[in-house]
Biopython code that builds the backbone (N, CA, C, O; Angstrom):
import numpy as np
from Bio.PDB.StructureBuilder import StructureBuilder

atoms = [
    (1, "MET", "N", (-2.872, 13.541, -44.306)),
    (1, "MET", "CA", (-3.209, 14.264, -43.633)),
    (1, "MET", "C", (-4.004, 13.532, -42.471)),
    (1, "MET", "O", (-3.671, 13.704, -41.299)),
    (2, "LYS", "N", (-5.239, 12.576, -42.885)),
    (2, "LYS", "CA", (-6.153, 12.210, -42.196)),
    (2, "LYS", "C", (-4.841, 11.189, -41.067)),
    (2, "LYS", "O", (-4.986, 11.209, -39.845)),
    (3, "GLU", "N", (-3.870, 10.527, -41.608)),
    (3, "GLU", "CA", (-3.128, 9.353, -41.038)),
    (3, "GLU", "C", (-2.679, 10.101, -40.027)),
    (3, "GLU", "O", (-2.805, 9.666, -38.882)),
    (4, "LYS", "N", (-2.106, 11.290, -40.247)),
    (4, "LYS", "CA", (-1.405, 12.138, -39.140)),
    (4, "LYS", "C", (-2.018, 12.245, -38.025)),
    (4, "LYS", "O", (-1.405, 11.937, -37.002)),
    (5, "HIS", "N", (-3.286, 12.678, -37.952)),
    (5, "HIS", "CA", (-4.456, 12.870, -37.030)),
    (5, "HIS", "C", (-4.330, 11.655, -36.371)),
    (5, "HIS", "O", (-4.072, 11.771, -35.173)),
    (6, "LEU", "N", (-4.414, 10.757, -36.709)),
    (6, "LEU", "CA", (-4.940, 9.602, -36.224)),
    (6, "LEU", "C", (-3.855, 8.536, -35.563)),
    (6, "LEU", "O", (-4.079, 7.646, -34.743)),
    (7, "THR", "N", (-2.714, 8.887, -36.134)),
    (7, "THR", "CA", (-1.279, 8.716, -35.407)),
    (7, "THR", "C", (-1.133, 9.634, -34.104)),
    (7, "THR", "O", (-0.557, 9.313, -33.064)),
    (8, "PHE", "N", (-1.666, 10.637, -34.333)),
    (8, "PHE", "CA", (-0.904, 11.625, -33.165)),
    (8, "PHE", "C", (-1.944, 11.279, -32.142)),
    (8, "PHE", "O", (-1.597, 11.384, -30.966)),
    (9, "ALA", "N", (-3.303, 10.837, -32.436)),
    (9, "ALA", "CA", (-4.556, 10.558, -31.432)),
    (9, "ALA", "C", (-4.792, 9.207, -30.558)),
    (9, "ALA", "O", (-5.536, 8.988, -29.602)),
    (10, "VAL", "N", (-4.066, 8.564, -31.107)),
    (10, "VAL", "CA", (-3.145, 7.149, -30.956)),
    (10, "VAL", "C", (-2.395, 7.135, -29.916)),
    (10, "VAL", "O", (-2.747, 6.803, -28.784)),
    (11, "VAL", "N", (-1.040, 7.593, -30.350)),
    (11, "VAL", "CA", (-0.091, 8.112, -29.481)),
    (11, "VAL", "C", (-0.853, 9.014, -28.139)),
    (11, "VAL", "O", (-1.099, 8.385, -27.110)),
    (12, "VAL", "N", (-1.085, 9.997, -28.194)),
    (12, "VAL", "CA", (-2.123, 10.736, -27.236)),
    (12, "VAL", "C", (-3.141, 9.533, -26.048)),
    (12, "VAL", "O", (-3.234, 9.322, -24.839)),
    (13, "LEU", "N", (-3.503, 9.219, -26.832)),
    (13, "LEU", "CA", (-4.358, 7.924, -25.960)),
    (13, "LEU", "C", (-3.668, 7.066, -25.205)),
    (13, "LEU", "O", (-3.975, 6.712, -24.067)),
    (14, "ILE", "N", (-2.528, 6.650, -25.968)),
    (14, "ILE", "CA", (-1.685, 5.677, -25.302)),
    (14, "ILE", "C", (-0.897, 6.143, -23.826)),
    (14, "ILE", "O", (-0.732, 5.564, -22.753)),
    (15, "LEU", "N", (-0.517, 7.449, -24.337)),
    (15, "LEU", "CA", (-0.014, 8.269, -22.752)),
    (15, "LEU", "C", (-0.876, 8.465, -21.958)),
    (15, "LEU", "O", (-0.767, 7.953, -20.844)),
    (16, "LEU", "N", (-1.802, 9.123, -22.225)),
    (16, "LEU", "CA", (-2.717, 8.815, -21.120)),
    (16, "LEU", "C", (-2.998, 7.634, -20.446)),
    (16, "LEU", "O", (-2.807, 7.612, -19.230)),
    (17, "LEU", "N", (-3.333, 6.846, -20.901)),
    (17, "LEU", "CA", (-3.216, 5.420, -20.022)),
    (17, "LEU", "C", (-2.228, 4.894, -19.546)),
    (17, "LEU", "O", (-2.433, 3.945, -18.790)),
    (18, "LEU", "N", (-0.679, 5.351, -19.837)),
    (18, "LEU", "CA", (0.132, 4.628, -19.448)),
    (18, "LEU", "C", (0.416, 5.932, -17.766)),
    (18, "LEU", "O", (0.980, 5.600, -16.723)),
    (19, "ILE", "N", (-0.170, 7.277, -18.063)),
    (19, "ILE", "CA", (-0.237, 8.187, -16.877)),
    (19, "ILE", "C", (-1.189, 7.560, -16.048)),
    (19, "ILE", "O", (-0.747, 7.067, -15.010)),
    (20, "PHE", "N", (-2.252, 7.480, -16.246)),
    (20, "PHE", "CA", (-3.278, 6.711, -15.286)),
    (20, "PHE", "C", (-2.790, 5.979, -14.637)),
    (20, "PHE", "O", (-2.668, 6.022, -13.413)),
    (21, "LEU", "N", (-2.247, 4.771, -15.759)),
    (21, "LEU", "CA", (-2.107, 3.760, -14.924)),
    (21, "LEU", "C", (-0.805, 3.651, -13.497)),
    (21, "LEU", "O", (-0.740, 3.020, -12.442)),
    (22, "ALA", "N", (0.136, 4.717, -14.263)),
    (22, "ALA", "CA", (1.138, 5.258, -12.826)),
    (22, "ALA", "C", (0.685, 5.842, -11.816)),
    (22, "ALA", "O", (0.856, 5.377, -10.689)),
    (23, "LEU", "N", (0.081, 6.870, -12.023)),
    (23, "LEU", "CA", (-0.597, 7.044, -10.882)),
    (23, "LEU", "C", (-1.379, 6.345, -10.258)),
    (23, "LEU", "O", (-1.294, 6.424, -9.032)),
    (24, "ASN", "N", (-2.310, 5.511, -10.784)),
    (24, "ASN", "CA", (-3.270, 4.768, -9.913)),
    (24, "ASN", "C", (-2.355, 3.497, -9.212)),
    (24, "ASN", "O", (-2.836, 2.719, -8.389)),
    (25, "ARG", "N", (-1.174, 3.452, -9.622)),
    (25, "ARG", "CA", (-0.199, 1.994, -8.997)),
    (25, "ARG", "C", (-0.256, 2.576, -7.147)),
    (25, "ARG", "O", (-0.444, 1.734, -6.269)),
    (26, "TRP", "N", (-0.087, 3.906, -6.834)),
    (26, "TRP", "CA", (0.222, 4.524, -5.714)),
    (26, "TRP", "C", (-1.142, 4.890, -4.860)),
    (26, "TRP", "O", (-1.003, 5.583, -3.852)),
    (27, "LEU", "N", (-2.215, 4.521, -5.173)),
    (27, "LEU", "CA", (-3.591, 4.978, -5.022)),
    (27, "LEU", "C", (-3.939, 3.445, -4.255)),
    (27, "LEU", "O", (-3.622, 2.392, -4.808)),
    (28, "PRO", "N", (-4.554, 3.477, -3.066)),
    (28, "PRO", "CA", (-5.128, 2.531, -2.159)),
    (28, "PRO", "C", (-6.238, 1.923, -2.733)),
    (28, "PRO", "O", (-6.920, 2.570, -3.529)),
    (29, "ALA", "N", (-6.638, 0.300, -2.330)),
    (29, "ALA", "CA", (-7.949, -0.156, -3.029)),
    (29, "ALA", "C", (-9.110, 0.756, -2.706)),
    (29, "ALA", "O", (-9.872, 1.168, -3.581)),
    (30, "VAL", "N", (-9.223, 1.059, -1.432)),
    (30, "VAL", "CA", (-10.311, 1.833, -0.623)),
    (30, "VAL", "C", (-9.911, 3.072, -0.258)),
    (30, "VAL", "O", (-9.107, 2.921, 0.662)),
    (31, "SER", "N", (-10.101, 4.572, -0.580)),
    (31, "SER", "CA", (-9.842, 5.908, 0.256)),
    (31, "SER", "C", (-9.915, 5.618, 1.758)),
    (31, "SER", "O", (-10.766, 5.044, 2.437)),
    (32, "ASP", "N", (-8.752, 6.200, 2.056)),
    (32, "ASP", "CA", (-8.233, 6.189, 3.412)),
    (32, "ASP", "C", (-9.642, 6.566, 4.419)),
    (32, "ASP", "O", (-10.034, 5.898, 5.375)),
    (33, "HIS", "N", (-10.284, 7.912, 3.851)),
    (33, "HIS", "CA", (-11.351, 8.601, 4.420)),
    (33, "HIS", "C", (-12.782, 7.289, 4.498)),
    (33, "HIS", "O", (-13.621, 7.228, 5.397)),
    (34, "GLY", "N", (-12.707, 6.548, 3.517)),
    (34, "GLY", "CA", (-13.948, 5.904, 3.760)),
    (34, "GLY", "C", (-13.412, 4.821, 4.856)),
    (34, "GLY", "O", (-14.230, 4.652, 5.760)),
    (35, "TRP", "N", (-12.482, 4.221, 4.950)),
    (35, "TRP", "CA", (-11.971, 2.963, 5.547)),
    (35, "TRP", "C", (-11.703, 3.193, 6.986)),
    (35, "TRP", "O", (-11.875, 2.334, 7.851)),
    (36, "ASP", "N", (-11.078, 4.943, 7.292)),
    (36, "ASP", "CA", (-11.136, 4.763, 8.409)),
    (36, "ASP", "C", (-12.485, 4.930, 9.414)),
    (36, "ASP", "O", (-12.531, 4.899, 10.644)),
    (37, "LYS", "N", (-13.614, 5.126, 8.380)),
    (37, "LYS", "CA", (-14.830, 4.998, 9.361)),
    (37, "LYS", "C", (-15.663, 3.908, 9.283)),
    (37, "LYS", "O", (-16.762, 3.874, 9.837)),
    (38, "LEU", "N", (-15.152, 2.920, 8.555)),
    (38, "LEU", "CA", (-15.896, 1.305, 8.268)),
    (38, "LEU", "C", (-15.440, 0.407, 10.148)),
    (38, "LEU", "O", (-14.332, 0.420, 10.683)),
    (39, "LYS", "N", (-16.407, -0.083, 10.563)),
    (39, "LYS", "CA", (-16.447, -0.486, 11.558)),
    (39, "LYS", "C", (-16.937, -1.805, 11.782)),
    (39, "LYS", "O", (-17.802, -2.185, 10.993)),
    (40, "ILE", "N", (-16.612, -2.513, 12.596)),
    (40, "ILE", "CA", (-17.192, -3.795, 12.983)),
    (40, "ILE", "C", (-18.671, -3.801, 13.364)),
    (40, "ILE", "O", (-19.003, -2.944, 14.183)),
    (41, "GLY", "N", (-19.565, -4.587, 12.927)),
    (41, "GLY", "CA", (-20.835, -4.336, 13.255)),
    (41, "GLY", "C", (-21.686, -4.053, 12.209)),
    (41, "GLY", "O", (-22.806, -4.562, 12.154)),
    (42, "MET", "N", (-21.112, -3.005, 11.060)),
    (42, "MET", "CA", (-22.086, -2.063, 10.313)),
    (42, "MET", "C", (-22.648, -3.083, 9.324)),
    (42, "MET", "O", (-22.017, -4.127, 9.159)),
    (43, "THR", "N", (-23.739, -2.877, 8.677)),
    (43, "THR", "CA", (-24.062, -3.334, 7.897)),
    (43, "THR", "C", (-23.549, -3.506, 6.289)),
    (43, "THR", "O", (-22.862, -2.628, 5.767)),
    (44, "GLN", "N", (-23.882, -4.511, 5.692)),
    (44, "GLN", "CA", (-23.422, -4.204, 4.126)),
    (44, "GLN", "C", (-24.159, -3.008, 3.435)),
    (44, "GLN", "O", (-23.696, -2.606, 2.368)),
    (45, "GLU", "N", (-25.106, -2.499, 3.884)),
    (45, "GLU", "CA", (-25.989, -1.240, 3.072)),
    (45, "GLU", "C", (-25.074, -0.299, 3.463)),
    (45, "GLU", "O", (-24.805, 0.610, 2.678)),
    (46, "GLN", "N", (-24.319, -0.380, 5.009)),
    (46, "GLN", "CA", (-23.390, 0.859, 5.332)),
    (46, "GLN", "C", (-22.484, 0.807, 4.820)),
    (46, "GLN", "O", (-22.070, 1.890, 4.406)),
    (47, "VAL", "N", (-21.770, -0.229, 4.581)),
    (47, "VAL", "CA", (-20.122, -0.731, 4.230)),
    (47, "VAL", "C", (-20.507, 0.125, 2.551)),
    (47, "VAL", "O", (-20.036, 1.215, 2.227)),
    (48, "GLU", "N", (-21.262, -0.544, 1.874)),
    (48, "GLU", "CA", (-21.698, -0.007, 0.526)),
    (48, "GLU", "C", (-21.826, 1.426, 0.252)),
    (48, "GLU", "O", (-21.390, 2.035, -0.725)),
    (49, "ASP", "N", (-22.481, 1.875, 1.249)),
    (49, "ASP", "CA", (-22.197, 3.587, 1.203)),
    (49, "ASP", "C", (-21.273, 4.485, 1.964)),
    (49, "ASP", "O", (-21.355, 5.683, 2.237)),
    (50, "LEU", "N", (-20.316, 3.523, 2.247)),
    (50, "LEU", "CA", (-19.293, 4.409, 2.741)),
    (50, "LEU", "C", (-18.175, 4.267, 1.784)),
    (50, "LEU", "O", (-17.497, 5.250, 1.484)),
    (51, "ILE", "N", (-17.899, 2.838, 1.182)),
    (51, "ILE", "CA", (-16.758, 2.568, 0.322)),
    (51, "ILE", "C", (-17.065, 2.014, -0.706)),
    (51, "ILE", "O", (-16.208, 1.259, -1.165)),
    (52, "GLY", "N", (-18.296, 2.146, -1.424)),
    (52, "GLY", "CA", (-18.720, 1.671, -2.708)),
    (52, "GLY", "C", (-18.923, 0.103, -2.846)),
    (52, "GLY", "O", (-18.538, -0.658, -1.958)),
    (53, "PRO", "N", (-19.524, -0.324, -3.960)),
    (53, "PRO", "CA", (-19.709, -1.743, -4.682)),
    (53, "PRO", "C", (-18.163, -2.501, -4.393)),
    (53, "PRO", "O", (-17.101, -1.881, -4.436)),
    (54, "PRO", "N", (-18.251, -3.513, -4.186)),
    (54, "PRO", "CA", (-16.842, -4.782, -4.056)),
    (54, "PRO", "C", (-16.721, -4.783, -5.564)),
    (54, "PRO", "O", (-17.679, -4.388, -6.229)),
    (55, "ASN", "N", (-15.647, -5.185, -6.131)),
    (55, "ASN", "CA", (-15.262, -5.731, -7.276)),
    (55, "ASN", "C", (-15.687, -6.997, -7.565)),
    (55, "ASN", "O", (-16.116, -7.290, -8.681)),
    (56, "ARG", "N", (-15.606, -7.796, -6.634)),
    (56, "ARG", "CA", (-15.871, -9.055, -6.314)),
    (56, "ARG", "C", (-16.408, -9.571, -4.855)),
    (56, "ARG", "O", (-16.112, -9.159, -3.733)),
    (57, "MET", "N", (-17.345, -10.672, -5.278)),
    (57, "MET", "CA", (-17.952, -11.031, -3.808)),
    (57, "MET", "C", (-18.508, -12.359, -3.642)),
    (57, "MET", "O", (-19.486, -12.727, -4.293)),
    (58, "THR", "N", (-17.876, -13.144, -2.729)),
    (58, "THR", "CA", (-18.447, -14.700, -2.631)),
    (58, "THR", "C", (-19.158, -14.735, -0.995)),
    (58, "THR", "O", (-19.037, -13.975, -0.034)),
    (59, "LYS", "N", (-20.018, -16.130, -1.238)),
    (59, "LYS", "CA", (-21.242, -16.284, -0.398)),
    (59, "LYS", "C", (-20.415, -17.858, 0.457)),
    (59, "LYS", "O", (-19.681, -18.708, -0.047)),
    (60, "GLY", "N", (-20.830, -17.750, 1.603)),
    (60, "GLY", "CA", (-20.137, -19.020, 2.027)),
    (60, "GLY", "C", (-21.777, -19.864, 2.568)),
    (60, "GLY", "O", (-22.910, -19.384, 2.581)),
    (61, "GLU", "N", (-21.377, -21.034, 2.904)),
    (61, "GLU", "CA", (-21.908, -21.682, 2.844)),
    (61, "GLU", "C", (-23.228, -21.602, 3.868)),
    (61, "GLU", "O", (-24.359, -22.059, 3.702)),
    (62, "ASP", "N", (-22.639, -20.816, 5.041)),
    (62, "ASP", "CA", (-23.261, -20.733, 6.181)),
    (62, "ASP", "C", (-23.921, -19.044, 5.978)),
    (62, "ASP", "O", (-24.069, -18.327, 6.968)),
    (63, "GLY", "N", (-24.186, -18.685, 4.923)),
    (63, "GLY", "CA", (-24.388, -17.338, 4.303)),
    (63, "GLY", "C", (-23.820, -16.306, 4.908)),
    (63, "GLY", "O", (-24.362, -15.201, 4.933)),
    (64, "SER", "N", (-22.497, -16.593, 5.542)),
    (64, "SER", "CA", (-21.337, -15.450, 5.209)),
    (64, "SER", "C", (-20.952, -14.526, 4.117)),
    (64, "SER", "O", (-21.101, -15.101, 3.038)),
    (65, "GLU", "N", (-20.580, -13.494, 4.002)),
    (65, "GLU", "CA", (-20.256, -12.582, 2.801)),
    (65, "GLU", "C", (-18.599, -12.287, 2.817)),
    (65, "GLU", "O", (-17.932, -12.101, 3.835)),
    (66, "SER", "N", (-18.357, -12.288, 2.136)),
    (66, "SER", "CA", (-16.685, -11.692, 1.927)),
    (66, "SER", "C", (-16.337, -10.955, 0.828)),
    (66, "SER", "O", (-16.040, -11.704, -0.103)),
    (67, "TRP", "N", (-16.218, -9.346, 0.450)),
    (67, "TRP", "CA", (-16.481, -8.794, -0.651)),
    (67, "TRP", "C", (-15.144, -8.416, -0.436)),
    (67, "TRP", "O", (-14.644, -8.493, 0.687)),
    (68, "TRP", "N", (-14.387, -7.928, -1.633)),
    (68, "TRP", "CA", (-13.128, -7.494, -2.377)),
    (68, "TRP", "C", (-12.890, -6.459, -3.030)),
    (68, "TRP", "O", (-13.601, -6.238, -4.011)),
    (69, "TYR", "N", (-12.158, -5.818, -2.791)),
    (69, "TYR", "CA", (-11.938, -4.470, -3.264)),
    (69, "TYR", "C", (-10.623, -4.865, -3.984)),
    (69, "TYR", "O", (-9.774, -5.603, -3.483)),
    (70, "GLN", "N", (-10.538, -4.257, -5.299)),
    (70, "GLN", "CA", (-8.822, -3.884, -5.990)),
    (70, "GLN", "C", (-8.999, -2.552, -6.775)),
    (70, "GLN", "O", (-9.988, -2.079, -7.334)),
    (71, "ARG", "N", (-7.666, -2.077, -6.632)),
    (71, "ARG", "CA", (-7.531, -0.821, -7.551)),
    (71, "ARG", "C", (-7.036, -1.492, -9.024)),
    (71, "ARG", "O", (-6.180, -2.367, -8.888)),
    (72, "ILE", "N", (-7.282, -1.324, -9.836)),
    (72, "ILE", "CA", (-6.998, -1.351, -11.042)),
    (72, "ILE", "C", (-5.588, -1.094, -11.548)),
    (72, "ILE", "O", (-5.381, 0.119, -11.578)),
    (73, "GLY", "N", (-4.750, -1.669, -11.877)),
    (73, "GLY", "CA", (-3.202, -1.433, -12.268)),
    (73, "GLY", "C", (-2.394, -1.638, -11.083)),
    (73, "GLY", "O", (-1.199, -1.349, -11.024)),
    (74, "SER", "N", (-3.060, -2.136, -10.159)),
    (74, "SER", "CA", (-2.348, -1.812, -8.422)),
    (74, "SER", "C", (-2.634, -3.541, -7.695)),
    (74, "SER", "O", (-3.405, -4.434, -8.044)),
    (75, "GLU", "N", (-1.834, -3.474, -6.803)),
    (75, "GLU", "CA", (-1.866, -5.101, -5.957)),
    (75, "GLU", "C", (-2.568, -4.443, -4.564)),
    (75, "GLU", "O", (-2.970, -5.265, -3.741)),
    (76, "ALA", "N", (-2.709, -3.256, -4.308)),
    (76, "ALA", "CA", (-3.746, -2.513, -3.376)),
    (76, "ALA", "C", (-4.888, -3.408, -3.303)),
    (76, "ALA", "O", (-5.633, -3.499, -4.279)),
    (77, "THR", "N", (-5.137, -4.190, -2.071)),
    (77, "THR", "CA", (-6.612, -4.967, -2.065)),
    (77, "THR", "C", (-7.204, -4.708, -0.818)),
    (77, "THR", "O", (-6.574, -4.118, 0.060)),
    (78, "ALA", "N", (-8.484, -5.139, -0.644)),
    (78, "ALA", "CA", (-9.208, -4.446, 0.492)),
    (78, "ALA", "C", (-10.104, -5.634, 0.629)),
    (78, "ALA", "O", (-10.678, -5.980, -0.404)),
    (79, "GLU", "N", (-10.329, -6.326, 1.726)),
    (79, "GLU", "CA", (-11.300, -6.771, 2.288)),
    (79, "GLU", "C", (-12.102, -7.049, 3.273)),
    (79, "GLU", "O", (-11.644, -7.287, 4.391)),
    (80, "VAL", "N", (-13.797, -7.067, 2.948)),
    (80, "VAL", "CA", (-14.764, -6.833, 4.255)),
    (80, "VAL", "C", (-15.174, -8.289, 4.160)),
    (80, "VAL", "O", (-15.229, -8.851, 3.066)),
    (81, "HIS", "N", (-15.550, -9.090, 5.644)),
    (81, "HIS", "CA", (-16.324, -10.207, 5.759)),
    (81, "HIS", "C", (-17.305, -9.977, 6.243)),
    (81, "HIS", "O", (-17.370, -8.852, 6.739)),
    (82, "PHE", "N", (-18.262, -10.661, 6.334)),
    (82, "PHE", "CA", (-19.505, -10.029, 6.834)),
    (82, "PHE", "C", (-20.259, -11.635, 7.418)),
    (82, "PHE", "O", (-20.007, -12.772, 7.018)),
    (83, "THR", "N", (-21.099, -11.249, 8.336)),
    (83, "THR", "CA", (-21.728, -12.470, 9.603)),
    (83, "THR", "C", (-22.682, -12.898, 8.531)),
    (83, "THR", "O", (-22.939, -12.122, 7.610)),
    (84, "PRO", "N", (-23.226, -14.099, 8.597)),
    (84, "PRO", "CA", (-24.669, -14.481, 8.101)),
    (84, "PRO", "C", (-25.609, -13.429, 8.397)),
    (84, "PRO", "O", (-26.555, -13.414, 7.609)),
    (85, "ALA", "N", (-25.632, -12.667, 9.171)),
    (85, "ALA", "CA", (-27.067, -11.457, 9.526)),
    (85, "ALA", "C", (-26.477, -10.253, 9.005)),
    (85, "ALA", "O", (-26.970, -9.169, 9.314)),
    (86, "GLY", "N", (-25.386, -10.330, 8.182)),
    (86, "GLY", "CA", (-24.913, -9.128, 6.941)),
    (86, "GLY", "C", (-24.311, -8.109, 8.082)),
    (86, "GLY", "O", (-24.668, -6.937, 8.207)),
    (87, "THR", "N", (-23.703, -8.523, 8.583)),
    (87, "THR", "CA", (-22.512, -7.141, 9.544)),
    (87, "THR", "C", (-21.016, -7.393, 9.313)),
    (87, "THR", "O", (-20.522, -8.450, 8.921)),
    (88, "VAL", "N", (-20.516, -6.509, 9.551)),
    (88, "VAL", "CA", (-19.088, -6.790, 9.432)),
    (88, "VAL", "C", (-18.504, -7.580, 10.432)),
    (88, "VAL", "O", (-18.959, -7.318, 11.545)),
    (89, "TYR", "N", (-17.732, -8.375, 10.415)),
    (89, "TYR", "CA", (-16.661, -9.026, 11.488)),
    (89, "TYR", "C", (-15.318, -8.946, 11.406)),
    (89, "TYR", "O", (-14.519, -9.281, 12.280)),
    (90, "TRP", "N", (-15.008, -8.363, 10.021)),
    (90, "TRP", "CA", (-13.349, -8.458, 9.996)),
    (90, "TRP", "C", (-13.371, -7.895, 8.552)),
    (90, "TRP", "O", (-14.050, -8.261, 7.592)),
    (91, "ALA", "N", (-12.196, -6.639, 8.680)),
    (91, "ALA", "CA", (-11.878, -6.342, 7.626)),
    (91, "ALA", "C", (-10.364, -5.957, 7.345)),
    (91, "ALA", "O", (-9.783, -5.558, 8.354)),
    (92, "VAL", "N", (-9.762, -5.985, 6.425)),
    (92, "VAL", "CA", (-8.301, -6.284, 5.899)),
    (92, "VAL", "C", (-8.147, -4.985, 4.901)),
    (92, "VAL", "O", (-8.970, -4.658, 4.045)),
    (93, "ARG", "N", (-7.033, -4.385, 5.171)),
    (93, "ARG", "CA", (-6.566, -3.542, 3.437)),
    (93, "ARG", "C", (-5.040, -3.557, 3.589)),
    (93, "ARG", "O", (-4.397, -3.301, 4.607)),
    (94, "ASP", "N", (-4.559, -3.929, 2.306)),
    (94, "ASP", "CA", (-3.366, -4.036, 2.040)),
    (94, "ASP", "C", (-3.140, -3.121, 1.082)),
    (94, "ASP", "O", (-4.083, -2.982, 0.302)),
    (95, "ASP", "N", (-1.949, -2.282, 0.840)),
    (95, "ASP", "CA", (-1.959, -1.578, -0.133)),
    (95, "ASP", "C", (-0.578, -1.340, -0.663)),
    (95, "ASP", "O", (-0.060, -0.352, -1.184)),
    (96, "ASP", "N", (-0.176, -2.431, -0.400)),
    (96, "ASP", "CA", (1.238, -2.902, -1.075)),
    (96, "ASP", "C", (1.136, -3.082, -2.516)),
    (96, "ASP", "O", (2.120, -3.435, -3.165)),
]
sb = StructureBuilder()
sb.init_structure("model")
sb.init_model(0)
sb.init_chain("A")
sb.init_seg("    ")
for serial, (resi, resn, name, xyz) in enumerate(atoms, 1):
    if name == "N":
        sb.init_residue(resn, " ", resi, " ")
    sb.init_atom(name, np.array(xyz, "f"), 0.0, 1.0, " ", f" {name:<3s}", serial, name[0])
structure = sb.get_structure()
């Protein structure tokens, strides 16, 4: 009896995971609501408050930073690039 419950629980968890991955495939890396409010010249703190912390971040030798956002299970990405002073100078989003 215990094995049947365990098997059922595993099957349910796998189905839930597959549903999550299928639904997540069509979501953008950053919500439209936050992305639409992102502006050139915003500070890193403002960006983080607006769209959250990045999945990955790199620093250039000149002190500039680039932040990458990616939705798990999807190829949707967003990039935000900051000047050495910490303000946005370029941002791009690819939701394909």
